[in-house]
Backbone bond lengths (Angstrom), bond angles and torsions (degrees), N, CA, C in turn:
res aa  C-N    CA-C-N  psi(-1)  N-CA   C-N-CA  omega(-1)  CA-C   N-CA-C  phi
1 M - - - 1.523 - - 1.545 102.67 -
2 H 1.318 106.00 127.48 1.496 119.90 -179.29 1.571 109.02 -92.91
3 F 1.341 118.60 141.59 1.514 122.47 -176.75 1.568 102.81 -62.41
4 L 1.236 120.41 -52.82 1.453 122.34 -167.73 1.593 106.65 -59.62
5 D 1.194 120.77 -44.56 1.558 123.94 175.81 1.460 109.06 -60.86
6 T 1.292 121.77 -39.40 1.436 121.48 -175.92 1.499 109.19 -74.77
7 A 1.241 114.49 -38.78 1.529 121.93 -170.25 1.512 112.84 -90.98
8 E 1.349 115.61 1.36 1.494 117.31 -167.41 1.529 112.90 -54.87
9 E 1.275 117.40 -47.16 1.347 125.42 178.86 1.456 118.72 -53.71
10 E 1.384 107.45 -51.52 1.500 117.68 176.54 1.634 110.80 -64.81
11 L 1.221 114.89 -48.87 1.528 115.23 178.70 1.558 114.54 -64.56
12 C 1.289 123.90 -14.74 1.466 123.81 179.36 1.590 105.59 -83.37
13 K 1.211 117.31 -6.64 1.553 121.36 -178.39 1.548 106.36 -73.04
14 D 1.307 114.96 160.55 1.481 119.16 164.30 1.499 107.53 -64.64
15 V 1.366 115.93 143.79 1.424 124.86 -172.77 1.518 111.10 -54.93
16 R 1.312 118.63 -35.73 1.440 125.65 -177.19 1.537 106.02 -71.74
17 S 1.341 125.60 -18.64 1.417 121.13 -179.00 1.517 115.62 -106.61
18 I 1.400 115.02 4.68 1.435 122.19 179.51 1.574 106.74 -83.71
19 R 1.401 108.86 132.64 1.594 115.90 178.63 1.495 101.57 -93.30
20 K 1.400 114.27 113.14 1.425 121.71 175.21 1.561 112.59 -60.94
21 D 1.243 121.20 -32.75 1.464 119.27 -176.09 1.520 108.85 -74.87
22 R 1.419 116.93 -25.94 1.536 116.98 176.34 1.518 105.43 -75.54
23 L 1.303 120.62 -38.99 1.435 118.79 174.48 1.499 117.88 -56.38
24 E 1.244 111.72 -45.83 1.566 128.72 173.01 1.527 106.94 -49.55
25 S 1.276 115.50 -54.50 1.529 122.47 -176.37 1.563 104.26 -64.55
26 M 1.319 121.53 -44.00 1.574 119.56 -174.69 1.570 107.08 -66.24
27 L 1.364 114.97 -39.86 1.538 120.46 -178.71 1.507 103.93 -59.86
28 Q 1.305 117.48 -55.82 1.581 116.07 -173.22 1.585 109.98 -57.08
29 L 1.262 114.38 -43.52 1.500 117.78 177.78 1.382 111.20 -56.77
30 S 1.362 120.48 -50.07 1.382 124.76 172.90 1.435 118.71 -51.41
31 L 1.344 115.60 -40.51 1.497 121.02 177.46 1.499 114.79 -70.77
32 V 1.236 116.26 -45.64 1.558 118.69 179.04 1.491 118.38 -72.34
33 T 1.427 112.82 -14.78 1.496 118.61 169.49 1.464 117.51 -102.16
34 S 1.419 117.63 16.41 1.399 119.25 -174.32 1.635 101.55 -123.41
35 I 1.363 109.39 -174.89 1.462 117.06 173.27 1.511 114.30 -63.42
36 A 1.421 112.41 -16.03 1.515 116.74 -177.73 1.613 107.93 -74.34
37 S 1.324 113.35 -9.34 1.492 106.18 -171.20 1.478 119.43 -71.44
38 T 1.471 113.72 -2.31 1.369 123.12 175.68 1.596 109.01 -95.89
39 D 1.352 113.28 -15.08 1.503 117.63 -172.51 1.598 111.76 -68.23
40 A 1.188 112.19 123.86 1.588 119.40 -179.97 1.587 112.25 -49.81
41 Y 1.207 114.51 -30.80 1.574 120.73 -172.66 1.489 115.09 -100.13
42 R 1.387 116.79 9.01 1.518 117.33 -171.48 1.537 107.10 -66.01
43 D 1.297 123.76 -28.19 1.455 122.78 -176.16 1.515 108.29 -82.48
44 D 1.339 122.74 -5.45 1.452 123.93 167.90 1.525 117.90 -87.85
45 V 1.363 114.72 -4.94 1.427 117.03 -179.85 1.581 112.00 -80.08
46 G 1.239 118.52 139.80 1.441 117.49 -179.62 1.559 106.19 -144.88
47 C 1.367 112.87 -170.82 1.544 118.22 177.14 1.634 102.24 -136.94
48 D 1.303 103.49 159.57 1.480 115.82 177.81 1.582 106.43 -144.89
49 L 1.323 115.66 150.57 1.415 121.89 -175.73 1.502 103.50 -111.58
50 M 1.312 110.18 131.53 1.575 119.50 173.79 1.445 112.57 -116.89
51 N 1.278 115.81 152.52 1.397 118.96 179.59 1.581 113.71 -95.50
52 C 1.244 115.32 39.02 1.556 117.88 175.94 1.441 109.12 -141.21
53 S 1.322 117.84 164.24 1.304 120.28 179.51 1.620 115.13 -79.33
54 A 1.319 116.98 157.70 1.468 122.30 177.88 1.450 112.28 -48.23
55 L 1.429 115.14 -47.05 1.433 124.61 177.17 1.593 114.24 -50.50
56 D 1.384 109.84 -51.13 1.442 118.43 179.32 1.479 111.81 -59.50
57 E 1.430 119.03 -38.95 1.329 121.26 -179.62 1.511 113.59 -69.04
58 V 1.417 114.44 -42.05 1.454 114.30 170.92 1.422 121.52 -59.36
59 L 1.408 115.63 -39.13 1.350 122.80 176.69 1.708 110.74 -62.48
60 H 1.402 114.10 -38.96 1.433 117.34 173.89 1.419 112.95 -59.90
61 V 1.298 115.54 -48.57 1.543 123.17 179.54 1.672 107.86 -52.57
62 I 1.289 114.34 -51.00 1.382 124.49 -173.29 1.602 107.59 -63.42
63 S 1.360 118.29 -37.79 1.437 124.64 -176.91 1.639 106.39 -74.98
64 I 1.276 117.06 -29.42 1.506 117.50 -176.18 1.516 103.58 -81.86
65 D 1.238 119.88 -32.38 1.583 122.52 179.30 1.497 111.19 -73.14
66 G 1.228 115.70 -20.96 1.478 116.56 174.12 1.552 114.22 96.09
67 L 1.294 108.75 0.63 1.568 118.06 -175.02 1.568 107.09 -70.61
68 D 1.238 114.00 -34.93 1.600 113.55 -177.12 1.623 104.78 -141.90
69 K 1.243 108.29 101.49 1.515 113.66 -177.61 1.471 112.82 -78.84
70 N 1.407 114.83 -8.96 1.576 114.50 -178.96 1.605 104.07 -107.92
71 A 1.221 123.66 11.35 1.393 121.31 168.99 1.496 112.94 -53.67
72 K 1.363 118.35 140.47 1.350 122.74 179.14 1.451 111.33 -115.70
73 V 1.419 117.57 126.88 1.485 119.94 -177.61 1.441 103.34 -123.52
74 N 1.323 113.41 132.30 1.422 122.83 178.17 1.532 110.11 -108.62
75 W 1.252 117.63 94.30 1.498 125.40 -178.81 1.554 108.64 -72.16
76 L 1.269 116.02 134.88 1.467 113.27 175.75 1.460 112.41 -97.81
């Protein structure tokens, strides 16, 4: 069971409508039913919701790393 398959319906919602506790449950279920079930750190994995796009986050990481000093990030 893959997390993105399980959580697709929830993740398609507007970020303000997503229930974080539901995502956490789906993530934990995906971890215990996968090869990660034997990983000692599987209980340390969690999720967080951000009010920006994935592209904005990548651009932010690139600009922090100094690879692209002209990257524009629009934080909401």
